Phi, psi and omega in degrees: 000113173290130182248170183303326179301342181270356183269144168266108192252347183306118177078002178267156173267124184242113175274121182247128171270110181254158174254099182245024187274085188250158179282138178243150174219113178064033177079016183238136174293125182255349173214102185269023184297323181281331172298313175304318184288341173284339192297327183300318176297307181304315177301312184301313181292323179293316177296336180266010172081024175282156166267106192263130179238118183256139171235135188205167181242161176214109180063205179238075182287163170285146184292162174302325179294324181284344180243026179049043168080005177254114182292146179285116190298338177300335179254009181291154181267010180301320174294328181293316177300321178300314181287317175307311179305316184297316189279331184280332183075016185220157179299135172239120180267120180263120179283151181278002180207185185265306175229017184274198189296326175301310182291321177298317182294315182304316182292315184298328176283357190287151173241164179301137174083018179249162181226135178243134177250116176285152177304165179319117180298332182282002171289336173273120179299330179298335183304315179254016180298148176274352180274111182304321183291320179297315178298316187294318178298320176291325182290327171305316182294314176299313182300332184294339181281353190216165172260337187218154176232134174234127171263112177243016181253077184296332178297357179236002185291348178272006177255132170274065177257162184302318183278356177251320188252302190293321180298322182295337180279351186248351181223148167310131191229163175200163177274139173282170182302324180297312183298312182298320183292314181303309182302318182296320183292312184297325172292328172293329176284338190252325196263320176205065187293140173294141180245152011287147180240122184242143175237134173248122177238137175228206183097177191280317191237137172299322183298327177296326185248011186303307181296327181284326175295319177302320181287319188270334188302323178287348184254348183258166174265331182215141171234116180260131183240117170235205179065182180303335180289340182300331185290329174289324170296315182299318180295326181293334177276358178100008182273146175279130182257010180066224178261023177292163181296129181219135174253090188296333183282358180254357185302321178293319183288331177291319177301317180293321179295314182298327181295347174289342180078002184262353187271130175249128182243164178295153177254348176208158182214160172268112184253134188235156182283344184203158175282080183200143174299336184265357178299154165296131175218150182215162173271126182224160180294141183299338174265008180221047183283123179303143180304333182257018181233157181239135176284128182238000179195154168283157184269175180298320175300321177295317178304317179294319181298313184293321178296316179296323178291332176279342185300137177081000176293144178255342179222128179227132171236129188234119176220120175105131188285160177277350180197194179275073188302340186284344174255127188305321176296340187238032180258345191285333176295314178295321181298312181298323184282318177305312184298324180297313177297319180294337182280353188278082185298130179077358173270159177273113180239117188244121173265124200272041174068193171063221182300329182297307177302311178308320184290323181300318183288321186285331179274357177076025179274137185294115180296340180288348177276353171258154176296311189209131169247115181292146170265005188219089181299298182301314179298315175303314179297319183292321174304307184296333174286350181094005175296144169283124184264121184309314185291334172282315184301313184295334174284351184084016182273000000 
């Protein structure tokens, strides 16, 4: 795999696909983890005298065509540009469009060691078009801004988008350090993992993780299941789960997973009268959830059971919170499991991006205690499922 370090970038225009898709609240970045993760490559390129043009997306905005050519300010990268400038310690010029007059002028004015951030690439419908010709025409305009292309947005490599796939076909290209690190870690998880190998899965739905469970279960020694998805497993065991999240159409497949003997489920849960931080809630046995209550977190005994199951593991992959960690009454299950994973000295411990990575930061757990925190939840899962990811394929990975 050719990386950015292999490129001669001095005086060259380098188009970088970064993952700056961060949460905002009132125009303020609430979790800058992905921005921080993008800094090493950007600093390296700037210090080596490149003219850096960054393209990135934020959420799923309506396209310019859908908004009569006026971008929705709620999806502007302006707050991201401000935070990037603070962290980078260098000026960041935000173009007012993606490939239009503002972007063209900003790129034309660049000097060596400067950085331009293009507006949200998803303002352009062609970015995500299923039509190869439409994506290609847009990619031509992006590629015109640069001599070289570097993809450092692992969180987008599972998308066949213009800024991820088509631009790389048009320019000499390389992988950024984030992409290279992700591929290295995911290969260690799939090709010859050190054992015992444990996977912790949470999140809302079994259906969201079905393919990755099918792919991983034959390879792992233990699969620990928490979050909303655990209630379908509990129901598959014949337990009443009250008003908890339940996917009745997944019961049979859950029973098949349980028959492997590798699945560990919660033994107690925090059950509430409503999906609210203010609702009445109690810890109840997982097989005795009241009919008028919903499980919103795993309980303290479950944290201990999961911690015991993880003890001695040499490889751990964790994806998905154990409960609704954003609400204080339902955060302790995720905190306890995160701490158990973080305590495994000498093991390969991988946090699979998305809500799991957000939980680590929100709960104040030292990120340095994990081997690797992914910046791409969906991409990581698709890699582990064995899918070919367009953004990696085009890089020759």
